[in-house]
C-alpha positions as CSV (number, residue, x, y, z in Angstrom):
1,X,0.0,0.0,0.0
2,X,2.9,2.4,0.7
3,X,4.2,2.2,-2.9
4,X,0.9,3.2,-4.5
5,X,0.2,5.9,-2.0
6,X,3.6,7.4,-2.7
7,X,3.0,7.2,-6.4
8,X,-0.4,8.9,-6.1
9,X,1.1,11.7,-4.0
10,X,3.9,12.3,-6.6
11,X,1.4,12.5,-9.4
12,X,-0.9,14.9,-7.4
13,X,2.1,17.1,-6.7
14,X,3.0,17.2,-10.4
15,X,-0.6,18.2,-11.3
16,X,-0.5,21.1,-8.7
17,X,2.9,22.1,-10.0
18,X,1.5,22.4,-13.5
19,X,-1.5,24.3,-12.3
20,X,0.8,26.7,-10.4
21,X,2.7,27.5,-13.6
22,X,-0.4,28.0,-15.7
23,X,-2.0,30.3,-13.1
24,X,1.2,32.4,-12.9
25,X,1.3,32.8,-16.7
26,X,-2.4,33.7,-17.0
27,X,-2.8,35.9,-14.0
28,X,-1.6,39.1,-15.7
29,X,-4.2,38.7,-18.5
30,X,-7.0,38.0,-16.0
31,X,-6.1,41.2,-14.0
32,X,-5.8,43.4,-17.1
33,X,-9.2,42.2,-18.4
34,X,-11.0,42.5,-15.0
35,X,-13.5,45.3,-14.6
36,X,-12.4,48.2,-12.3
37,X,-13.5,48.2,-8.8
38,X,-15.2,45.1,-7.4
39,X,-14.4,43.0,-10.4
40,X,-10.7,43.6,-10.1
41,X,-10.8,42.8,-6.4
42,X,-12.6,39.5,-7.0
43,X,-10.2,38.5,-9.7
44,X,-7.2,39.5,-7.5
45,X,-8.6,37.4,-4.7
46,X,-9.1,34.5,-7.1
47,X,-5.5,34.8,-8.3
48,X,-4.2,34.8,-4.7
49,X,-6.4,31.9,-3.5
50,X,-5.8,29.6,-6.5
51,X,-2.1,30.4,-6.6
52,X,-1.6,29.8,-2.9
53,X,-3.6,26.6,-2.8
54,X,-1.6,25.2,-5.7
55,X,1.7,26.3,-4.1
56,X,0.9,24.9,-0.6
57,X,-0.3,21.5,-2.0
58,X,2.6,21.3,-4.4
59,X,5.2,22.0,-1.7
60,X,3.7,20.1,1.3
61,X,1.3,17.5,0.0
62,X,2.1,15.1,2.8
63,X,0.7,17.6,5.3
64,X,-2.2,19.2,3.5
65,X,-3.1,16.4,1.0
66,X,-5.1,14.4,3.6
67,X,-7.2,17.5,4.2
68,X,-8.2,17.6,0.5
69,X,-8.9,13.9,0.6
70,X,-11.4,14.3,3.5
71,X,-13.1,17.4,2.2
72,X,-13.9,17.4,-1.6
73,X,-15.7,20.7,-1.0
74,X,-12.3,22.4,-0.9
75,X,-11.6,21.3,-4.5
76,X,-15.1,22.5,-5.5
77,X,-14.3,25.9,-3.9
78,X,-11.0,26.1,-5.7
79,X,-12.9,25.3,-9.0
80,X,-15.3,28.2,-8.4
81,X,-12.4,30.6,-7.7
82,X,-10.7,29.4,-10.9
83,X,-13.9,30.1,-12.8
84,X,-13.6,33.8,-11.9
85,X,-10.2,33.9,-13.4
86,X,-11.5,32.0,-16.5
87,X,-14.3,34.5,-17.0
88,X,-11.8,37.4,-16.7
89,X,-9.0,36.1,-18.8
90,X,-11.1,34.1,-21.2
91,X,-11.1,30.4,-22.3
92,X,-8.4,31.0,-24.9
93,X,-5.7,31.6,-22.2
94,X,-3.6,29.1,-20.3
95,X,-6.3,29.0,-17.6
96,X,-8.1,26.5,-19.9
97,X,-5.3,24.0,-18.9
98,X,-6.0,24.7,-15.3
99,X,-9.6,23.7,-15.9
100,X,-8.6,20.4,-17.4
101,X,-6.3,19.7,-14.4
102,X,-9.3,19.7,-12.0
103,X,-11.0,16.5,-13.2
104,X,-7.7,14.8,-13.6
105,X,-6.8,15.6,-10.0
106,X,-10.3,14.5,-8.9
107,X,-9.9,11.2,-10.6
108,X,-6.5,10.6,-8.9
109,X,-7.8,11.6,-5.4
110,X,-11.5,10.6,-5.4
111,X,-11.7,7.7,-7.9
112,X,-14.3,7.6,-10.7
113,X,-17.2,9.2,-8.7
114,X,-15.1,12.3,-8.0
115,X,-13.9,12.4,-11.5
116,X,-17.4,12.3,-12.9
117,X,-18.6,15.0,-10.6
118,X,-15.8,17.5,-11.2
119,X,-15.6,16.7,-14.9
120,X,-19.3,17.6,-15.2
121,X,-18.9,20.7,-13.0
122,X,-15.9,22.0,-14.9
123,X,-17.5,21.2,-18.3
124,X,-20.6,23.1,-17.3
125,X,-18.5,26.1,-16.2
126,X,-16.6,26.1,-19.5
127,X,-19.8,25.9,-21.5
128,X,-21.3,28.8,-19.6
129,X,-18.1,30.9,-20.0
130,X,-17.9,30.1,-23.7
131,X,-21.6,31.0,-24.2
132,X,-21.2,34.3,-22.3
133,X,-18.0,35.6,-23.7
134,X,-18.6,34.5,-27.3
135,X,-22.3,35.2,-27.6
136,X,-21.7,38.0,-30.1
137,X,-20.2,35.7,-32.7
138,X,-21.2,32.3,-33.9
139,X,-18.4,29.9,-32.8
140,X,-18.4,26.4,-34.1
141,X,-19.9,23.7,-31.9
142,X,-16.6,21.7,-31.9
143,X,-14.8,24.7,-30.4
144,X,-17.4,25.0,-27.6
145,X,-17.2,21.3,-26.8
146,X,-13.4,21.0,-27.1
147,X,-12.5,21.9,-23.5
148,X,-15.5,20.1,-21.9
149,X,-14.5,17.0,-23.8
150,X,-10.9,17.3,-22.6
151,X,-12.2,17.6,-19.0
152,X,-14.1,14.3,-19.4
153,X,-11.0,12.6,-20.9
154,X,-8.8,14.0,-18.1
155,X,-11.2,12.7,-15.4
156,X,-11.3,9.2,-17.0
157,X,-7.4,9.2,-17.2
158,X,-7.1,10.2,-13.5
159,X,-9.5,7.5,-12.4
160,X,-7.8,4.9,-14.6
161,X,-4.3,5.8,-13.3
162,X,-5.5,5.5,-9.7
163,X,-6.9,2.1,-10.3
164,X,-3.8,0.9,-12.1
165,X,-1.6,2.1,-9.3
166,X,-3.7,0.5,-6.6
167,X,-3.8,-2.8,-8.6
168,X,0.0,-2.6,-9.1
169,X,0.5,-2.0,-5.4
170,X,-1.8,-5.0,-4.5
171,X,0.2,-7.2,-7.0
172,X,3.4,-6.0,-5.5
173,X,2.3,-6.8,-2.0
174,X,1.2,-10.3,-3.1
175,X,4.5,-10.9,-4.8
176,X,6.4,-9.7,-1.7
177,X,4.3,-12.1,0.4
178,X,5.0,-15.0,-1.9
179,X,8.7,-14.2,-2.0
180,X,8.8,-14.1,1.8
181,X,7.0,-17.5,2.0
182,X,9.4,-19.0,-0.5
183,X,12.4,-17.5,1.3
184,X,11.1,-19.0,4.6
185,X,10.5,-22.4,2.9
186,X,14.0,-22.4,1.4
187,X,15.5,-21.4,4.8
188,X,13.7,-24.3,6.5
189,X,14.7,-26.7,3.7
190,X,18.3,-25.6,4.0
191,X,18.3,-25.9,7.7
192,X,16.8,-29.4,7.5
193,X,19.5,-30.4,5.0
194,X,22.2,-29.0,7.3
195,X,20.9,-30.8,10.3
196,X,20.7,-34.0,8.3
197,X,24.3,-33.6,7.2
198,X,25.5,-32.9,10.8
199,X,23.6,-35.8,12.2
200,X,24.9,-38.2,9.5
201,X,28.5,-37.0,9.7
202,X,28.7,-36.8,13.5
203,X,26.3,-38.5,15.8
204,X,25.0,-41.2,13.5
205,X,28.5,-42.2,12.4
206,X,29.9,-42.2,16.0
207,X,26.9,-44.3,17.2
208,X,27.7,-46.8,14.3
209,X,31.2,-47.0,15.6
210,X,29.9,-47.6,19.1
211,X,27.8,-50.4,17.8
212,X,30.8,-52.0,16.1
213,X,33.0,-51.7,19.2
214,X,30.2,-53.2,21.3
215,X,29.9,-56.1,18.9
216,X,33.7,-56.6,19.1
217,X,33.5,-56.5,22.9
218,X,30.7,-59.0,23.0
219,X,32.6,-61.3,20.6
220,X,35.8,-61.1,22.7
221,X,33.9,-61.7,26.0
222,X,32.1,-64.7,24.6
223,X,35.3,-66.7,23.7
224,X,36.3,-69.6,25.9
225,X,39.4,-67.8,27.2
226,X,38.7,-64.1,27.0
227,X,41.7,-61.8,27.2
228,X,41.2,-59.3,30.0
229,X,43.5,-56.7,28.4
230,X,41.7,-56.9,25.1
231,X,38.3,-56.7,26.9
232,X,39.5,-53.6,28.8
233,X,40.7,-52.0,25.6
234,X,37.5,-52.7,23.7
235,X,35.4,-51.5,26.7
236,X,37.5,-48.3,26.8
237,X,36.9,-47.9,23.0
238,X,33.1,-48.2,23.6
239,X,33.3,-45.7,26.4
240,X,35.3,-43.2,24.5
241,X,33.0,-43.6,21.4
242,X,29.9,-43.1,23.6
243,X,31.4,-40.0,25.2
244,X,32.3,-38.7,21.8
245,X,28.7,-39.2,20.5
246,X,27.4,-37.3,23.6
247,X,29.9,-34.5,22.9
248,X,28.9,-34.3,19.3
249,X,25.3,-34.1,20.3
250,X,26.0,-31.3,22.7
251,X,28.0,-29.5,20.0
252,X,25.2,-29.9,17.5
253,X,22.7,-28.4,20.0
254,X,25.1,-25.6,20.9
255,X,25.5,-24.8,17.2
256,X,21.7,-24.6,16.8
257,X,21.5,-22.0,19.7
258,X,24.6,-20.1,18.8
259,X,24.1,-16.5,17.8
260,X,26.0,-15.4,14.7
261,X,29.1,-13.3,15.3
262,X,28.3,-9.6,14.7
263,X,31.7,-8.9,13.1
264,X,34.8,-10.8,12.0
265,X,35.2,-14.4,11.0
266,X,36.6,-17.0,13.5
267,X,39.6,-18.8,12.0
268,X,41.2,-22.1,12.7
269,X,44.0,-24.3,11.6
270,X,42.6,-27.4,9.9
271,X,45.8,-29.5,9.4
272,X,46.5,-30.6,13.0
273,X,42.9,-31.6,13.4
274,X,43.1,-33.6,10.1
275,X,46.2,-35.4,11.2
276,X,44.7,-36.2,14.6
277,X,41.6,-37.5,13.1
278,X,43.6,-39.7,10.6
279,X,45.6,-41.2,13.5
280,X,42.4,-41.9,15.5
281,X,40.8,-43.4,12.5
282,X,43.8,-45.7,11.9
283,X,43.8,-46.8,15.5
284,X,40.1,-47.5,15.4
285,X,39.8,-49.3,12.1
286,X,43.4,-50.6,11.4
287,X,43.1,-49.0,7.9
288,X,46.3,-47.2,7.0
289,X,45.9,-43.5,6.4
290,X,48.8,-41.4,5.1
291,X,48.7,-37.7,5.2
292,X,50.6,-35.2,3.0
293,X,49.5,-31.9,4.2
294,X,51.0,-28.4,3.6
295,X,53.1,-26.7,6.4
296,X,50.9,-24.3,8.4
297,X,52.7,-21.2,7.2
298,X,52.1,-21.9,3.5
299,X,48.3,-21.8,3.8
300,X,46.4,-19.1,5.7
301,X,44.1,-20.0,8.6
302,X,40.7,-21.1,7.3
303,X,37.3,-19.8,8.5
304,X,35.9,-22.2,11.1
305,X,32.9,-23.2,9.0
306,X,35.1,-24.0,6.0
307,X,37.5,-26.0,8.1
308,X,34.6,-27.9,9.8
309,X,33.1,-28.8,6.4
310,X,36.4,-29.9,4.9
311,X,37.1,-32.1,7.9
312,X,33.6,-33.6,7.6
313,X,34.1,-34.3,3.9
314,X,37.4,-36.0,4.7
315,X,35.9,-38.0,7.6
316,X,33.0,-39.2,5.3
317,X,35.5,-40.3,2.6
318,X,37.5,-42.2,5.1
319,X,34.4,-44.0,6.5
320,X,33.3,-44.9,3.0
321,X,36.7,-46.3,2.2
322,X,36.5,-48.5,5.4
323,X,32.9,-49.6,5.3
324,X,32.1,-49.9,1.6
325,X,35.3,-50.0,-0.5
326,X,37.3,-52.8,1.2
327,X,40.4,-50.5,0.9
328,X,43.8,-51.3,2.3
329,X,45.1,-47.8,2.5
330,X,43.9,-44.2,2.1
331,X,46.0,-41.3,1.0
332,X,45.0,-37.8,2.2
333,X,46.7,-34.8,0.4
334,X,46.2,-31.1,0.5
335,X,48.1,-28.4,-1.4
336,X,47.7,-25.0,-3.0
337,X,47.6,-25.2,-6.8
338,X,47.5,-21.7,-8.4
339,X,44.5,-19.9,-6.9
340,X,42.9,-23.1,-5.5
341,X,43.2,-25.0,-2.2
342,X,42.9,-28.7,-3.2
343,X,42.1,-31.5,-0.8
344,X,42.0,-35.1,-2.0
345,X,41.2,-38.4,-0.3
346,X,42.0,-41.4,-2.4
347,X,41.7,-45.1,-1.5
348,X,42.6,-48.4,-3.3
349,X,39.2,-50.0,-2.9
350,X,36.8,-51.3,-5.4
351,X,35.4,-47.9,-6.3
352,X,31.8,-46.7,-6.9
353,X,29.3,-49.1,-8.5
354,X,28.6,-48.3,-12.1
355,X,25.7,-45.9,-12.6
356,X,25.9,-44.3,-9.2
357,X,24.0,-41.1,-9.0
358,X,22.9,-38.8,-6.2
359,X,19.3,-39.5,-6.9
360,X,19.8,-43.3,-6.6
361,X,21.8,-42.9,-3.4
362,X,19.0,-40.7,-1.9
363,X,16.3,-43.2,-2.8
364,X,18.3,-46.0,-1.3
365,X,18.9,-44.1,2.0
366,X,22.6,-43.5,1.5
367,X,23.3,-39.8,2.2
368,X,27.1,-39.7,2.7
369,X,28.0,-38.6,-0.8
370,X,25.0,-36.4,-1.0
371,X,26.1,-34.6,2.1
372,X,29.7,-34.2,0.7
373,X,28.4,-32.6,-2.4
374,X,26.0,-30.3,-0.5
375,X,28.9,-29.2,1.8
376,X,31.1,-28.4,-1.2
377,X,28.3,-26.4,-2.8
378,X,27.8,-24.4,0.3
379,X,31.5,-23.6,0.4
380,X,31.4,-22.4,-3.2
381,X,33.9,-25.2,-4.0
382,X,34.1,-27.8,-6.7
383,X,34.0,-31.5,-5.9
384,X,34.8,-34.6,-8.0
385,X,34.1,-38.1,-6.8
386,X,35.3,-41.0,-9.0
387,X,38.4,-42.8,-10.0
388,X,40.3,-39.5,-10.6
389,X,42.5,-40.9,-13.4
390,X,43.5,-44.1,-11.4
391,X,42.8,-47.7,-12.4
392,X,40.9,-48.5,-9.3
393,X,39.7,-47.0,-6.1
394,X,37.9,-43.8,-5.4
395,X,39.2,-40.2,-5.2
396,X,37.3,-37.4,-3.5
397,X,38.8,-34.1,-4.6
398,X,37.6,-30.7,-3.3
399,X,38.9,-27.5,-4.8
400,X,38.3,-24.2,-2.9
401,X,39.2,-20.9,-4.5
402,X,41.6,-19.0,-2.3
403,X,39.4,-15.9,-2.7
404,X,36.7,-17.7,-0.7
405,X,38.9,-18.3,2.4
406,X,38.0,-15.1,4.1
407,X,34.4,-14.8,3.0
408,X,32.0,-15.6,5.9
409,X,29.2,-16.6,3.6
410,X,30.4,-17.7,0.1
411,X,27.6,-17.9,-2.4
412,X,26.5,-21.6,-2.7
413,X,26.3,-23.2,-6.1
414,X,23.6,-25.4,-7.4
415,X,25.1,-28.9,-7.1
416,X,22.9,-30.5,-9.7
417,X,23.9,-28.1,-12.4
418,X,27.6,-27.5,-11.6
419,X,29.6,-29.7,-14.0
420,X,32.4,-30.2,-11.4
421,X,30.0,-31.4,-8.7
422,X,29.3,-34.9,-10.0
423,X,30.0,-38.5,-9.4
424,X,32.0,-40.6,-11.8
425,X,31.5,-44.3,-12.2
426,X,34.6,-46.4,-11.9
C-alpha cells in the first residue's frame, strides 16, 4: 500500500505544480481584463487563492493532502475561484489547462465518482463561460465542446491511473508475500539439510562406531578364554565412542542455539585436526591412512565453517573407504595449486558401483556422498568423486578458490547443475 500511495502523492504534486505554472502565466491577463472596482478585487482574490492553494499543496502535499482527501468541497471551492479567473482572462488563455487539471486531480484523489462530478462541474462552467464571452459571434460547436471533452477525458485518465496504481500495489504486495514465504521455505529446507548432514557426519557415524565396538567387545567376551586386556581396551573404546557421541550431540545443540558473530570471522587451523583424526581413524579401524598436508605457514588459517566442512568431507570419505570400498590404505593430500586449495582423499578400494548417482543414493537411503556434495556447494567449492585418473579406487577431490577463504558466507552453487559437482562411475 505504501508504494501506490507514494506514487499517487507524486502525481498529485505534479498536477498542482502544472496548475501553479499555468496560473502564474495567465494571472496578468486576468487582472488586465477585469472590470475596475469590485471585479478587479474579485479577480485578484481569485488569483491569490488559487495560486496559494496550488503552491501549498505542491510544496507540502504530505501535510495538506489528507485534508483535501477528507473534504472534496475544498476542491469545489477552488474550482469556483478558478472560474472567476477563466471569466476574466477568457477560455483562450492558459487557464483553460488549469480547468482540465481539476477533473484529472479529482480522478486521482476521489476515484471515478469524484472524476465524474468534477468533470461535469468543470464542463458546465466552461460551456457557460464560452456561451457568455462569445455570444456576439457564432463559434463552431466543436470549439465550444473541445475543453469540456478534454475535461471528461482527463477525469477518466485520472481514475484509470488511480486504479492501475492500486492494482499494481496489490500485486506488488502479493508478490512480496509469496517471496517471503518462498524464502522462509528455502531457509527451512536448507536448515533441515544442514541438520541431516550434521547428524549423519557426527552422531550417526559415531553411534555406528559404538555399535561395532560393542559387537567386538561381545565377541571377545564370549570366547572360551577371553583376554582381559583386550576386553578392557574394547570397553574403553566403547566408552570413548559413547562420550564422543554425547559431545557431538551437545556441540550440535550448541551450534543450533549459537548467535551469529556480529563482526569478523573466526579462523582455525585445519591440518593438525586432520592429522589427529587420521591417527584416531587408523587406531580404530586398522586402515592405514597417510597424510601429505602443507606446512601451516604456507596456507592461511581457514574460517571455522570452512575447516569444519572440509574435515567432515574427509571423515566421510575415510568412513566410506573403510565400510564400503574394502580398501587397504587411504591417501589424504592437501596443497595449493594456483588460486585453488585442493584437498583429495584417495583409496585403493573397489570404487563406486557403475551408474551411481545422487538420486539413486538418496532413494536407497545413503546420504554420505550427497552430504559431501552439499557441503562443497555451500562452500562455493568444486568436488569430484570418482576414479580420478587411477585404475581403481575412489578419489574425492575438493577445490576451494583461495578468494573464498576469508568470506564468511560464500555464495553456494547449485550442485545439480555445476559440472564439477558430479559422481563418476569407476
